[in-house]
C-alpha positions in Angstrom: 91.6 121.9 85.5 89.1 119.2 85.8 85.5 120.1 86.1 83.9 118.6 89.2 80.7 119.2 91.0 80.9 117.0 94.1 83.9 118.7 95.8 84.3 122.3 94.8 87.8 122.8 96.3 88.1 126.4 95.1 84.9 127.3 97.0 86.1 125.3 100.0 89.4 127.0 100.1 87.8 130.4 99.7 85.3 129.6 102.4 88.1 128.7 104.8 89.9 132.0 104.0 86.6 133.9 104.5 86.1 132.3 107.9 89.7 133.1 108.9 89.3 136.7 107.8 86.0 137.0 109.5 87.4 135.7 112.8 90.3 138.1 112.6 88.0 141.0 111.8 85.8 140.0 114.8 88.9 140.1 117.1 89.9 143.4 115.7 86.4 144.7 116.2 86.5 143.5 119.9 89.9 145.2 120.4 88.7 148.5 118.8 85.4 148.4 120.8 87.0 147.5 124.1 90.2 149.6 123.7 92.3 146.6 124.8 94.5 144.4 122.7 94.2 141.6 125.3 90.6 140.7 126.0 91.0 137.1 127.1 93.7 134.6 127.8 93.3 133.4 124.2 94.8 136.7 123.0 97.9 136.5 125.2 97.9 134.0 128.1 100.9 135.4 130.1 100.0 139.0 129.3 96.4 138.4 130.4 97.6 136.9 133.7 100.0 139.7 134.4 97.6 142.5 133.6 94.8 140.9 135.7 97.2 140.9 138.7 98.0 144.5 138.0 94.3 145.3 137.8 93.8 143.7 141.2 96.7 145.7 142.5 95.4 148.9 141.2 92.0 148.5 142.6 93.5 147.5 146.0 95.7 150.7 145.9 92.6 152.9 145.2 90.9 151.3 148.2 94.0 151.9 150.3 93.9 155.5 149.3 90.2 155.6 150.3 91.2 154.0 153.7 93.9 156.6 154.1 91.5 159.5 153.5 88.9 158.0 155.8 91.7 157.6 158.5 92.7 161.2 158.0 89.1 162.3 158.5 88.9 160.3 161.7 92.1 161.8 163.1 90.9 165.3 162.2 87.8 164.6 164.2 89.9 163.6 167.2 92.3 166.4 166.7 89.5 169.0 166.7 88.3 167.7 170.1 91.8 167.8 171.5 92.3 171.4 170.2 89.2 172.4 172.1 90.5 170.7 175.2 93.8 172.5 174.9 92.0 175.8 174.6 89.9 175.0 177.7 93.1 174.1 179.7 94.7 177.4 178.7 91.7 179.3 180.1 91.7 177.1 183.2 95.3 177.9 183.9 94.6 181.6 183.7 91.8 181.1 186.2 94.0 179.1 188.5 96.7 181.8 188.4 94.0 184.4 189.2 92.8 182.2 192.1 96.4 182.0 193.4 96.4 185.8 193.8 95.4 187.0 197.3 93.6 190.0 195.8 90.8 187.5 195.5 88.6 186.6 198.5 87.5 183.0 199.2 84.1 184.0 197.7 85.9 185.1 194.5 87.7 181.7 194.4 84.4 180.0 194.8 83.2 181.8 191.7 86.3 180.8 189.8 85.8 177.2 191.0 82.3 177.1 189.4 83.9 178.2 186.1 86.5 175.5 186.4 83.9 172.9 187.2 82.0 173.7 184.0 85.3 173.7 182.0 86.1 170.2 183.3 82.6 169.0 182.4 83.2 170.3 178.8 86.5 168.4 178.6 84.6 165.2 179.4 82.1 166.2 176.6 85.1 166.7 174.2 86.3 163.2 175.1 83.0 161.7 173.9 83.5 162.8 170.3 82.7 160.1 167.8 83.5 159.1 164.3 81.1 156.7 162.5 79.7 155.9 165.9 83.0 155.1 167.5 84.3 157.0 170.6 87.8 158.2 169.9 89.6 159.8 172.9 87.8 158.3 175.9 90.4 155.7 176.4 88.7 153.0 174.4 91.2 153.4 171.6 94.3 153.3 173.8 97.4 151.3 173.0 98.5 148.5 175.2 99.5 149.2 178.8 101.4 146.3 180.3 101.6 145.0 183.9 99.6 146.8 186.5 99.7 150.1 184.6 102.2 153.0 184.7 103.3 155.0 187.6 103.2 158.8 187.6 106.8 160.0 187.5 108.2 163.5 187.8 111.9 164.1 186.8 114.3 166.9 187.6 117.6 167.1 185.8 118.6 170.5 187.1 120.1 169.1 190.3 123.6 167.7 190.7 125.9 166.8 193.6 129.5 167.9 194.4 132.2 165.5 193.4 132.9 164.2 196.9 129.4 162.6 196.9 129.4 161.4 193.3 129.5 157.8 194.5 126.3 158.2 196.6 122.7 158.0 195.8 121.9 161.6 194.9 118.7 161.4 196.9 120.6 160.8 200.1 122.9 163.8 199.7 122.0 166.7 202.0 120.5 169.7 200.2 123.4 171.8 201.4 125.7 169.8 199.1 123.4 169.7 196.2 124.1 172.1 193.4 122.1 173.3 190.4 123.0 172.3 186.8 125.3 175.3 186.7 127.3 174.1 189.7 126.0 176.7 192.1 124.9 175.5 195.6 121.3 175.9 196.6 122.2 177.7 199.9 119.4 176.2 202.0 119.4 177.4 205.6 118.8 175.3 208.7 116.1 177.7 209.6 114.2 177.3 206.3 110.9 175.4 206.0 110.1 172.9 203.2 106.5 172.7 202.0 105.5 169.9 199.6 102.0 170.0 198.1 100.5 167.6 195.7 97.3 166.2 194.3 96.7 162.4 194.3 93.5 161.0 192.7 91.9 164.5 193.0 92.8 164.9 196.7 95.0 167.8 197.8 97.7 166.9 200.3 100.4 168.9 201.9 103.3 168.3 204.3 105.4 171.0 206.1 108.7 170.2 207.8 111.8 171.9 208.9 114.8 171.9 206.5 116.9 170.6 209.5 116.8 166.9 210.1 118.0 166.0 213.5 118.3 162.3 212.6 120.3 162.7 209.4 123.9 161.7 209.3 126.4 164.5 208.8 128.4 163.4 205.8 130.9 166.2 206.2 131.7 164.8 209.7 132.0 161.3 208.3 134.8 162.6 206.1 136.7 163.4 209.2 136.1 160.0 210.7 133.3 161.1 213.0 129.5 160.6 212.8 127.3 163.4 214.1 123.6 163.7 214.0 121.8 166.6 212.4 121.9 167.9 208.9 119.9 169.7 206.3 117.4 167.2 204.9 118.2 165.2 201.8 115.6 164.9 199.1 114.9 161.4 200.2 114.0 162.3 203.8 111.7 165.0 202.6 109.5 162.4 200.8 109.7 159.9 203.7 107.5 162.3 205.6 103.9 161.3 206.3 101.5 161.5 204.5 103.8 161.5 201.5 105.5 158.3 202.5 102.4 156.3 201.5 101.9 158.2 198.3 105.3 159.2 196.9 108.6 157.6 196.5 111.9 159.4 195.8 114.2 157.7 193.4 117.6 158.4 191.9 118.4 156.1 189.0 117.6 152.4 188.7 118.3 151.7 192.4 121.1 149.2 191.8 123.8 149.1 194.5 126.5 148.2 192.1 126.9 150.1 188.9 123.8 152.3 189.3 122.3 154.1 186.3 121.3 157.6 187.5 119.9 158.4 184.0 117.1 155.9 184.5 113.6 157.3 185.1 111.2 154.3 184.9 109.2 152.1 182.5 106.7 153.3 180.0 103.4 151.6 179.2 105.1 149.1 176.9 107.5 148.1 179.7 110.5 149.8 178.1 113.1 151.6 180.1 112.9 155.5 180.0 116.1 157.5 180.5 116.8 161.2 180.6 117.0 162.8 177.2 120.2 164.7 177.9 122.0 161.8 179.7 122.2 163.6 183.0 121.3 162.3 186.5 117.6 161.7 186.9 116.1 162.8 190.2 112.6 161.3 190.2 109.5 161.5 192.3 107.3 158.4 191.7 103.8 157.5 192.8 103.7 154.3 194.9 100.5 153.2 193.2 100.1 152.2 189.5 97.3 153.6 187.3 94.9 156.4 187.8 94.2 155.5 191.4 97.7 156.6 192.3 98.0 159.5 189.7 99.9 162.5 191.0 98.5 165.4 188.9 100.2 168.3 190.7 103.4 168.7 192.6 104.8 171.8 194.3 107.9 172.2 196.4 108.5 175.5 198.3 111.5 176.5 200.4 110.4 179.2 202.8 112.6 181.4 204.9 111.8 182.1 208.6 109.7 185.1 207.5 107.6 182.9 205.3 108.9 184.2 202.0 109.7 181.8 199.1 113.4 181.3 198.6 114.3 182.1 195.0 116.0 180.8 192.9 116.0 177.6 195.0 112.3 177.2 194.7 112.5 177.6 190.9 115.1 174.8 190.6 113.2 172.4 192.9 110.0 173.1 191.0 111.4 172.0 187.6 110.1 168.4 188.2 108.3 167.6 185.0 106.0 164.7 184.3 108.0 162.1 182.3 105.7 159.1 182.6 101.9 159.6 182.9 99.7 157.3 184.9 97.6 154.9 182.8 95.6 151.9 183.8 96.5 148.5 182.5 94.7 147.8 179.2 94.8 145.6 176.1 95.9 147.0 172.8 92.9 148.8 171.3 94.8 151.1 169.0 93.2 152.3 165.7 94.7 150.5 162.7 94.5 152.1 159.2 95.0 149.5 156.4 97.2 151.3 153.9 98.8 148.5 152.0 97.7 145.8 149.6 99.1 143.0 151.8 98.1 141.8 155.2 99.4 143.9 158.2 100.6 146.8 156.0 99.0 149.5 158.1 99.5 152.6 160.2 98.7 152.3 163.9 97.9 154.9 166.6 96.8 154.7 170.1 94.5 157.5 171.2 95.0 158.0 174.9 92.3 158.8 177.4 91.5 162.6 177.3 88.8 162.6 180.0 89.3 164.8 183.0 90.1 161.9 185.3 92.9 160.8 183.1 94.2 164.4 182.8 94.3 164.6 186.6 91.5 167.3 186.8 88.9 165.1 188.5 89.0 162.3 191.0 87.4 159.0 190.3 84.8 159.8 192.9 83.8 162.9 190.9 85.5 165.7 193.0 87.0 168.4 190.9 90.4 170.2 190.8 90.2 172.6 193.7 91.2 176.3 193.8 89.3 177.2 197.0 92.5 178.4 198.7 95.6 180.1 197.7 97.7 177.0 198.4 95.3 174.8 196.4 95.4 177.2 193.5 99.2 177.0 193.4 99.1 173.2 193.1 96.3 173.4 190.6 98.6 175.5 188.3 101.1 172.6 188.2 98.2 170.1 187.7 97.0 172.1 184.7 100.5 172.3 183.3 100.7 168.5 183.4 97.2 168.1 181.9 98.1 170.6 179.2 101.3 168.6 178.5 99.3 165.4 178.2 96.9 167.0 175.7 99.7 168.5 173.7 101.5 165.1 173.6 98.4 163.5 172.2 97.9 166.3 169.8 101.5 165.8 168.6 100.9 162.0 168.1 97.7 162.6 166.2 99.2 165.4 164.1 102.3 163.3 163.2 100.1 160.4 162.0 97.9 162.8 160.1 101.0 164.0 158.3 102.1 160.5 157.7 98.8 159.5 156.2 99.0 162.5 153.8 102.4 161.2 152.5 101.0 157.7 152.4 98.1 158.9 150.3 100.4 160.6 147.8 102.6 157.5 147.6 99.6 155.3 147.0 98.3 157.6 144.3 101.7 157.5 142.6 102.0 153.8 142.9 98.5 153.3 141.4 99.4 155.6 138.6 102.6 153.7 137.7 100.9 150.3 138.0 98.1 151.5 135.7 100.7 152.8 133.2 102.5 149.5 133.3 99.2 147.6 132.7 98.3 150.0 129.9 101.6 149.2 128.1 100.7 145.5 128.1 97.0 145.5 127.6 95.7 148.7 126.0 95.2 148.6 122.2 97.0 151.0 119.8 93.8 152.2 118.2 95.5 153.4 114.9 97.1 150.0 114.5 94.0 148.0 115.4 91.8 150.1 113.0 94.3 149.4 110.3 94.1 145.7 111.0 90.3 145.8 111.2 90.2 147.6 107.8 92.5 145.2 106.3 90.6 142.1 107.5 87.3 143.8 106.6 88.5 144.2 103.0 89.9 140.7 102.9 86.6 139.4 104.2 84.6 141.2 101.5 87.1 140.0 98.9 86.8 136.4 100.1 83.0 136.7 99.9 83.2 137.9 96.3 85.6 135.1 95.4 83.4 132.6 97.1 80.5 133.7 95.0 82.8 133.4 91.9 83.9 129.9 93.0 80.4 128.8 93.4 79.5 129.9 89.9 82.3 127.7 88.4 80.1 124.6 88.6 77.6 126.1 86.2 80.1 125.3 83.4 79.3 121.7 83.9 75.6 122.4 83.2 76.5 123.7 79.7 78.3 120.4 79.0 75.2 118.4 80.1 72.9 120.5 78.0 74.9 119.6 74.8 
């Protein structure tokens, strides 16, 4: 080999190898110190992009889980207030039942009334419960109510008509021909008295009328080709009596003349049709006014014999009208939305209905309270409290079901985050044993290259020995 001093190619080659080994050792050191085999796009462009997206996904999932837990905490706050309201309503019903008992004097009922007033005020306090400064069950978080609002609707599916009148509106059939769900007639007498009591917007109203309607057509006579006047009242004529005529409307089905649907009840707050759950004929009593101003919070129908005794079991059957559509004012959609997904609009939504005493039918909009000052008022109050209790329990069911869903959502998010992290780890995380082996190898090679560079740099000294000679 020629001896040269200007270009020491051995030293240059060794230096290049030293730089290469040093760079590789630096990368190995970075992998070992960071615990990741992909620290930049330079290491693996596609892998870096994929794992970065996974990292964003994982962090978003953890935030979703935090949102879910916060949502659960909010609903538990609302649920606690509703639980308290349910407990109060139970106690109030006991007091109303007590007030309906004539062992109490009017003075006793006045004392009970004071207790009820305080209980109603507490229900309003419960409705003002907040979470993070937000009122929850005061109606401000209600879901959308379309149109003018909903109409209070009570439904009775325990009444049916004999076959000969099956083509007629059930509300127009005389009560003498109406049967219970088991097919037994009601046996209402001409001498009986019908008493209908109800509460509308906090005001107690009552109407008493004879069971015999002199102006009703006798359908039995019509079958014989004759029309006679006078018949036991139909359900419709009962509710055409003042003052009920301006407050209540009796409906059977959807009101169509041709092909009527007697399972139809009304429309819910979303404008969707509501039908009977069992597919049987719906006998409905509906408020004539939408929203809380027309809310019917208590309804009682009593059939009294000439001695003033309640006719059983007729009264029991007629008093199975249950509230199927509650009165709500028209409102925009202010439902609570919990963001539980990593994409837009992946959420869980719940409307928290108004749980104030006015919305529950316990207080009028003018501030007057549910009244038990008389035995008759106490009886209607019992039904009003049953309806209020049902409203509270329905809301509790809605809240509880969403709470349960959020728990499952949280578990699903946790599992998804775990699996995404595992997938990201497979691509990005360093095998420490392997990386340490590579680091050790490149460290030794670097040290070897350094030694060889020193050796290559000393080769030029041989030229000096020639120059000295």
